[in-house]
KEPATI-894597 format. One record per atom (N, C-alpha, C, O): residue in three letters; x, z, y. Coordinates in steps of 0.2 Angstrom, whole numbers, plus 5000, padded with zeros to 4 digits. Layout:
<pts>
ALAXZY;...
</pts>
This chain:
<pts>
MET551648484931;MET551348524926;MET551848564922;MET552348524919;ALA551748624920;ALA552148664916;ALA552048634909;ALA551548624906;ARG552648634905;ARG552548604898;ARG552448664894;ARG552748724894;LEU551948654889;LEU551848714885;LEU552448724880;LEU552748674878;THR552448784878;THR553048794873;THR552748814866;THR552148824865;ILE553148814861;ILE552948834854;ILE552748904855;ILE552248924851;LYS553048944859;LYS552849014859;LYS552049024862;LYS551749064860;ASP551848974866;ASP551148974869;ASP550748964863;ASP550148994862;VAL550948914859;VAL550448894853;VAL550448954848;VAL549848964846;VAL550948984847;VAL550949044842;VAL550549094845;VAL550149124842;ARG550649114851;ARG550249164855;ARG549449154854;ARG549049194852;GLU549249094856;GLU548549074856;GLU548249064849;GLU547649084848;THR548649044845;THR548349034838;THR548349104835;THR547849114832;ALA548849144835;ALA548749214833;ALA548149254835;ALA547749284832;ALA548049244842;ALA547549284845;ALA546849254843;ALA546449294841;HIS546749194842;HIS546149164840;HIS545949184833;HIS545349204831;PHE546449194828;PHE546349214821;PHE546449294820;PHE546349314815;GLY546549324826;GLY546549404825;GLY547249424822;GLY547249474818;LEU547749384823;LEU548449404820;LEU548849424826;LEU548749404832;THR549449454824;THR549949464829;THR550449404828;THR550449364823;ASP550849394833;ASP551349334833;ASP551849344827;ASP551949294824;MET552049404826;MET552449414820;MET552149404814;MET552549374809;GLU551549414813;GLU551149394806;GLU551149314806;GLU551349294800;LEU551049284811;LEU551049214811;LEU551749184809;LEU551749134805;LEU552249214812;LEU552949184811;LEU553249214804;LEU553749184802;GLY552949264801;GLY553249294795;GLY553149254789;GLY552949194789;GLY553349284784;GLY553449244777;GLY552849254773;GLY552849224767;ARG552349294775;ARG551749314770;ARG551349244769;ARG551249204773;ARG551149244763;ARG550749184761;ARG550049194760;ARG549649154757;LEU549749244762;LEU549049264762;LEU548649214765;LEU548849184770;ARG548149194763;ARG547649144765;ARG547549154773;ARG547549114777;ARG547349214774;ARG547149234781;ARG547749224786;ARG547649224792;VAL548349214784;VAL548949204788;VAL549149134787;VAL549349104792;ALA549149104781;ALA549349034780;ALA548948984784;ALA549248934787;TRP548348984784;TRP547848934787;TRP548048934795;TRP548148884797;PRO548048994798;PRO548248994805;PRO548948964806;PRO549048924811;ARG549348974802;ARG550048954803;ARG550048874802;ARG550348844806;PHE549648844798;PHE549548774797;PHE549248744804;PHE549448694806;VAL548748784807;VAL548548764813;VAL549048754818;VAL549048714822;ALA549448804818;ALA550048814823;ALA550448754822;ALA550748724827;TYR550648734816;TYR551048674815;TYR550748614818;TYR551048574821;HIS550148604816;HIS549748544819;HIS549748544826;HIS549948484829;LEU549648594830;LEU549648594837;LEU550348584840;LEU550348544845;CYS550848614837;CYS551548594839;CYS551648524839;CYS551948494843;LEU551448494833;LEU551648424832;LEU551248384837;LEU551448324840;GLN550548404839;GLN550148364844;GLN550448374851;GLN550348324855;MET550848424852;MET551248434858;MET551848384859;MET552248384864;GLY552048354853;GLY552548304853;GLY553248334850;GLY553748304851;ARG553148394847;ARG553748424844;ARG553848394838;ARG553448364834;THR554548394835;THR554648364829;THR554548414823;THR554448474825;TYR554548394817;TYR554448434811;TYR555048484811;TYR554848544810;SER555648464812;SER556248514812;SER556148564817;SER556248624816;GLU556048544823;GLU555948594829;GLU555448644827;GLU555448704828;THR554848614825;THR554248664824;THR554448714818;THR554348774819;GLY554748684813;GLY554948734808;GLY555448784810;GLY555348844808;ARG555948764814;ARG556448814816;ARG556148864820;ARG556348924820;ARG555648844825;ARG555448894829;ARG554848934826;ARG554648994829;LEU554548914821;LEU554048954817;LEU554248984811;LEU554048964806;GLY554749024812;GLY554949074806;GLY555549044803;GLY555749064797;GLY555948994805;GLY556448964802;GLY556348924796;GLY556748924791;ARG555748884796;ARG555548854790;ARG555848784790;ARG556048754796;ASP555948754784;ASP556148684784;ASP555648634786;ASP555048644786;HIS555848574788;HIS555348524790;HIS554848504784;HIS554248484786;THR555048514778;THR554648494773;THR554048544772;THR553548524770;THR554148604774;THR553648654774;THR553148634779;THR552548644778;ILE553348614785;ILE552848594790;ILE552448534788;ILE551848524789;ILE552748484785;ILE552448424782;ILE551848444777;ILE551348424777;HIS552048494773;HIS551548524768;HIS551048554771;HIS550448544769;GLY551148594776;GLY550648634780;GLY550148584783;GLY549548594783;VAL550448534786;VAL549948484790;VAL549548444785;VAL548948434786;ARG549848434780;ARG549448394774;ARG548848444772;ARG548348424771;ARG549048504770;ARG548548554768;ARG548048564773;ARG547448574771;LEU548248564779;LEU547748574785;LEU547248524785;LEU546648534786;ALA547448454784;ALA546948404783;ALA546448414778;ALA545848394779;GLU546648434772;GLU546248444767;GLU545748504768;GLU545148494767;LEU545948554771;LEU545548614773;LEU545048594779;LEU544448614778;ARG545248544783;ARG544748524788;ARG544148484785;ARG543648494788;GLN544248454780;GLN543748414776;GLN543348464773;GLN542648464772;GLU543648524770;GLU543248574766;GLU542848614771;GLU542248644769;ASN543048634776;ASN542848684781;ASN542748654788;ASN543248654792;PRO542148624790;PRO542048594796;PRO542148644802;PRO542248624808;ASN542048714801;ASN542148764806;ASN542848764808;ASN542948794814;LEU543248754804;LEU544048754806;LEU544148704811;LEU544548714816;GLU543748644812;GLU543848594817;GLU543748624824;GLU544048614829;GLU543148664824;GLU542948704830;GLU543548754833;GLU543648754839;GLY543848784828;GLY544348834830;GLY544948794832;GLY545248824837;ILE545148744829;ILE545748704832;ILE545548674839;ILE546048674843;ALA544948654840;ALA544748624846;ALA544748684852;ALA544948674857;ALA544548744850;ALA544548794855;ALA545248814857;ALA545348834862;ILE545648824852;ILE546348834853;ILE546748784858;ILE547048804863;GLY546548724856;GLY546848664860;GLY546548674867;GLY546948654872;ALA545948684868;ALA545648694875;ALA545948744879;ALA546148744885;ARG546148804875;ARG546448864879;ARG547148844881;ARG547448864886;LEU547548804876;LEU548148784878;LEU548148734884;LEU548648734888;VAL547748694884;VAL547648644890;VAL547548684896;VAL547848674902;ALA547048734896;ALA546948774902;ALA547548814904;ALA547648824910;LEU547848834899;LEU548548874901;LEU549048834904;LEU549348854909;GLU549048764902;GLU549548724905;GLU549348704912;GLU549748704917;ILE548648694913;ILE548448674920;ILE548448734924;ILE548648734930;GLY548348794922;GLY548348854926;GLY549048874928;GLY549148894934;GLU549548854924;GLU550248874926;GLU550448824931;GLU550948844935;ALA550148764931;ALA550348714936;ALA550148734943;ALA550348704948;ALA549548774944;ALA549248784950;ALA549648834954;ALA549448854960;
</pts>
């Protein structure tokens, strides 16, 4: 089975939220960009990546930025149940991508 990359996470997360990969990786702090970025952090960690690797590959961020983003995402998930559906949808696409590449 092909191992998913952080680039796969960035591509699928950006597409789900209607952003470009560069917007997701960039430094803008607008809510419409920050929330999806937090989702990408979460998904990378779920794939077994470290905080440092995730930060390095997602715009050269420090591991503490990733920790903050994941904590903030946990708060956002409680405030907005629809966000959970989006995370699950992206995760399902990533699993399908991984399975599809293996075939």
